TIRO-2110 file (N, C-alpha, C; in Angstrom, 1 decimal):
// TIRO-2110
0.8, -1.2, 0.0, N, 1, A
0.0, 0.0, 0.0, CA, 1, A
0.9, 1.3, 0.0, C, 1, A
2.0, 1.2, 0.7, N, 2, A
2.9, 2.4, 0.7, CA, 2, A
3.4, 2.7, -0.7, C, 2, A
3.8, 1.7, -1.5, N, 3, A
4.3, 1.9, -2.8, CA, 3, A
3.2, 2.5, -3.7, C, 3, A
2.0, 2.1, -3.6, N, 4, A
0.9, 2.6, -4.4, CA, 4, A
0.7, 4.1, -4.0, C, 4, A
0.6, 4.4, -2.7, N, 5, A
0.4, 5.7, -2.2, CA, 5, A
1.5, 6.6, -2.7, C, 5, A
2.8, 6.1, -2.6, N, 6, A
3.9, 6.9, -3.0, CA, 6, A
3.9, 7.2, -4.5, C, 6, A
3.5, 6.2, -5.3, N, 7, A
3.3, 6.4, -6.7, CA, 7, A
2.3, 7.5, -7.1, C, 7, A
1.1, 7.4, -6.4, N, 8, A
0.0, 8.3, -6.6, CA, 8, A
0.5, 9.7, -6.2, C, 8, A
1.2, 9.9, -5.1, N, 9, A
1.7, 11.2, -4.7, CA, 9, A
2.7, 11.8, -5.8, C, 9, A
3.5, 10.9, -6.3, N, 10, A
4.5, 11.4, -7.3, CA, 10, A
3.7, 11.9, -8.6, C, 10, A
2.8, 11.1, -9.0, N, 11, A
2.0, 11.5, -10.2, CA, 11, A
1.2, 12.8, -10.0, C, 11, A
0.6, 12.9, -8.8, N, 12, A
-0.1, 14.1, -8.5, CA, 12, A
0.8, 15.3, -8.4, C, 12, A
2.0, 15.1, -7.8, N, 13, A
2.9, 16.2, -7.7, CA, 13, A
3.4, 16.7, -9.1, C, 13, A
3.7, 15.7, -10.0, N, 14, A
4.1, 16.1, -11.3, CA, 14, A
3.0, 16.9, -12.1, C, 14, A
1.8, 16.4, -12.0, N, 15, A
0.7, 17.1, -12.6, CA, 15, A
0.5, 18.5, -12.0, C, 15, A
0.7, 18.6, -10.7, N, 16, A
0.5, 19.9, -10.0, CA, 16, A
1.6, 20.9, -10.5, C, 16, A
2.8, 20.4, -10.6, N, 17, A
3.9, 21.2, -11.1, CA, 17, A
3.6, 21.7, -12.5, C, 17, A
3.1, 20.8, -13.4, N, 18, A
2.8, 21.2, -14.7, CA, 18, A
1.7, 22.2, -14.8, C, 18, A
0.6, 22.0, -14.0, N, 19, A
-0.5, 22.9, -14.0, CA, 19, A
-0.1, 24.3, -13.5, C, 19, A
0.8, 24.3, -12.5, N, 20, A
1.3, 25.6, -12.0, CA, 20, A
2.1, 26.3, -13.1, C, 20, A
3.0, 25.6, -13.7, N, 21, A
3.9, 26.2, -14.7, CA, 21, A
3.1, 26.7, -16.0, C, 21, A
2.0, 26.0, -16.3, N, 22, A
1.2, 26.4, -17.5, CA, 22, A
0.5, 27.7, -17.2, C, 22, A
0.3, 28.1, -16.0, N, 23, A
-0.5, 29.4, -15.7, CA, 23, A
0.4, 30.6, -16.0, C, 23, A
-0.1, 31.4, -16.9, N, 24, A
0.7, 32.6, -17.3, CA, 24, A
0.2, 33.8, -16.4, C, 24, A
1.0, 34.2, -15.4, N, 25, A
0.5, 35.2, -14.5, CA, 25, A
1.3, 36.6, -14.7, C, 25, A
2.0, 36.8, -15.8, N, 26, A
2.7, 38.0, -16.0, CA, 26, A
4.0, 37.8, -16.7, C, 26, A
4.7, 38.8, -16.9, N, 27, A
6.0, 38.8, -17.6, CA, 27, A
7.2, 38.4, -16.8, C, 27, A
7.0, 38.0, -15.6, N, 28, A
8.1, 37.6, -14.7, CA, 28, A
8.5, 38.7, -13.7, C, 28, A
9.8, 38.9, -13.5, N, 29, A
10.2, 39.8, -12.5, CA, 29, A
9.9, 41.2, -12.8, C, 29, A
9.8, 41.6, -14.0, N, 30, A
9.4, 43.0, -14.3, CA, 30, A
8.0, 43.3, -13.9, C, 30, A
7.1, 42.4, -13.8, N, 31, A
5.8, 42.6, -13.3, CA, 31, A
5.8, 42.9, -11.8, C, 31, A
6.7, 42.3, -11.1, N, 32, A
6.8, 42.6, -9.7, CA, 32, A
7.1, 44.0, -9.3, C, 32, A
7.9, 44.7, -10.2, N, 33, A
8.2, 46.1, -9.9, CA, 33, A
7.4, 47.1, -10.7, C, 33, A
6.3, 46.6, -11.2, N, 34, A
5.4, 47.5, -11.9, CA, 34, A
5.7, 47.8, -13.4, C, 34, A
6.6, 47.1, -13.9, N, 35, A
6.9, 47.2, -15.3, CA, 35, A
6.1, 46.3, -16.2, C, 35, A
6.3, 46.3, -17.4, N, 36, A
5.6, 45.5, -18.4, CA, 36, A
4.3, 46.1, -18.9, C, 36, A
3.7, 45.4, -19.8, N, 37, A
2.4, 46.0, -20.4, CA, 37, A
1.2, 45.4, -19.7, C, 37, A
1.3, 44.9, -18.5, N, 38, A
0.2, 44.3, -17.8, CA, 38, A
-0.9, 45.3, -17.4, C, 38, A
-0.6, 46.6, -17.3, N, 39, A
-1.6, 47.6, -17.0, CA, 39, A
-1.8, 47.7, -15.5, C, 39, A
-0.8, 47.2, -14.7, N, 40, A
-0.9, 47.4, -13.2, CA, 40, A
-1.8, 46.3, -12.6, C, 40, A
-2.5, 46.7, -11.6, N, 41, A
-3.3, 45.7, -10.8, CA, 41, A
-4.7, 45.6, -11.3, C, 41, A
-4.9, 45.2, -12.5, N, 42, A
-6.2, 45.1, -13.2, CA, 42, A
-6.7, 43.6, -13.0, C, 42, A
-7.9, 43.5, -12.5, N, 43, A
-8.4, 42.1, -12.3, CA, 43, A
-9.0, 41.7, -13.6, C, 43, A
-8.6, 40.4, -14.0, N, 44, A
-9.2, 39.9, -15.2, CA, 44, A
-9.9, 38.6, -14.8, C, 44, A
-11.1, 38.4, -15.4, N, 45, A
-11.9, 37.2, -15.2, CA, 45, A
-11.2, 36.0, -15.9, C, 45, A
-11.2, 34.9, -15.2, N, 46, A
-10.6, 33.7, -15.9, CA, 46, A
-11.7, 33.1, -16.8, C, 46, A
-11.3, 32.7, -18.0, N, 47, A
-12.2, 32.2, -19.0, CA, 47, A
-11.6, 31.0, -19.7, C, 47, A
-12.4, 30.1, -20.1, N, 48, A
-11.9, 29.0, -20.9, CA, 48, A
-10.9, 28.1, -20.3, C, 48, A
-9.7, 27.9, -20.9, N, 49, A
-8.7, 27.1, -20.4, CA, 49, A
-8.1, 27.6, -19.1, C, 49, A
-8.0, 28.9, -19.0, N, 50, A
-7.4, 29.5, -17.7, CA, 50, A
-8.3, 29.0, -16.5, C, 50, A
-9.6, 29.1, -16.7, N, 51, A
-10.5, 28.7, -15.6, CA, 51, A
-10.4, 27.2, -15.3, C, 51, A
-10.3, 26.4, -16.3, N, 52, A
-10.1, 24.9, -16.1, CA, 52, A
-8.8, 24.7, -15.5, C, 52, A
-7.7, 25.3, -15.9, N, 53, A
-6.4, 25.1, -15.3, CA, 53, A
-6.3, 25.5, -13.9, C, 53, A
-7.0, 26.6, -13.5, N, 54, A
-7.1, 27.1, -12.1, CA, 54, A
-7.8, 26.1, -11.3, C, 54, A
-8.9, 25.6, -11.8, N, 55, A
-9.7, 24.6, -11.0, CA, 55, A
-8.9, 23.3, -10.9, C, 55, A
-8.2, 22.9, -11.9, N, 56, A
-7.4, 21.6, -11.9, CA, 56, A
-6.3, 21.8, -10.9, C, 56, A
-5.7, 23.0, -10.8, N, 57, A
-4.6, 23.2, -9.8, CA, 57, A
-5.1, 23.1, -8.4, C, 57, A
-6.3, 23.7, -8.2, N, 58, A
-6.8, 23.6, -6.8, CA, 58, A
-7.2, 22.1, -6.4, C, 58, A
-7.8, 21.4, -7.4, N, 59, A
-8.1, 20.0, -7.1, CA, 59, A
-6.9, 19.2, -6.9, C, 59, A
-5.9, 19.4, -7.7, N, 60, A
-4.6, 18.6, -7.5, CA, 60, A
-3.9, 18.9, -6.2, C, 60, A
-4.0, 20.2, -5.8, N, 61, A
-3.4, 20.6, -4.5, CA, 61, A
-4.1, 19.9, -3.4, C, 61, A
-5.4, 19.9, -3.4, N, 62, A
-6.2, 19.3, -2.4, CA, 62, A
-6.0, 17.8, -2.4, C, 62, A
-5.9, 17.1, -3.5, N, 63, A
-5.6, 15.7, -3.6, CA, 63, A
-4.2, 15.4, -3.0, C, 63, A
-3.2, 16.2, -3.3, N, 64, A
-1.9, 16.0, -2.8, CA, 64, A
-1.9, 16.1, -1.3, C, 64, A
-2.5, 17.2, -0.8, N, 65, A
-2.6, 17.3, 0.7, CA, 65, A
-3.3, 16.2, 1.3, C, 65, A
-4.4, 15.7, 0.7, N, 66, A
-5.2, 14.6, 1.2, CA, 66, A
-4.4, 13.3, 1.3, C, 66, A
-3.6, 13.0, 0.2, N, 67, A
-2.8, 11.8, 0.2, CA, 67, A
-1.6, 11.9, 1.2, C, 67, A
-1.1, 13.1, 1.3, N, 68, A
0.0, 13.3, 2.3, CA, 68, A
-0.5, 13.1, 3.7, C, 68, A
-1.7, 13.7, 4.0, N, 69, A
-2.3, 13.5, 5.3, CA, 69, A
-2.6, 12.1, 5.6, C, 69, A
-3.2, 11.4, 4.6, N, 70, A
-3.5, 10.0, 4.8, CA, 70, A
-2.2, 9.1, 5.0, C, 70, A
-1.1, 9.5, 4.3, N, 71, A
0.1, 8.8, 4.4, CA, 71, A
0.7, 9.0, 5.8, C, 71, A
0.5, 10.3, 6.3, N, 72, A
1.0, 10.6, 7.7, CA, 72, A
0.2, 9.8, 8.7, C, 72, A
-1.1, 9.6, 8.5, N, 73, A
-1.9, 8.9, 9.5, CA, 73, A
-1.6, 7.4, 9.5, C, 73, A
-1.1, 6.9, 8.4, N, 74, A
-0.8, 5.4, 8.3, CA, 74, A
0.5, 5.1, 9.0, C, 74, A
1.3, 6.0, 9.3, N, 75, A
2.6, 5.7, 10.0, CA, 75, A
2.6, 5.9, 11.4, C, 75, A
END
């Protein structure tokens, strides 16, 4: 059971990393200091794939936390 749970955690963590890296939240470090063409602190509604990716990231994070907590309780 430990090997299966470890494999599931690895798969979820890789998918979580990919989903986080796919999210485009700005131009990088220049956005931190107010540069870039982002227009400042303008709120934009998530639509389409961005909305799906955000939801998938939240679900994957909760799944990872759940499996980690379950793994902790088993030991």
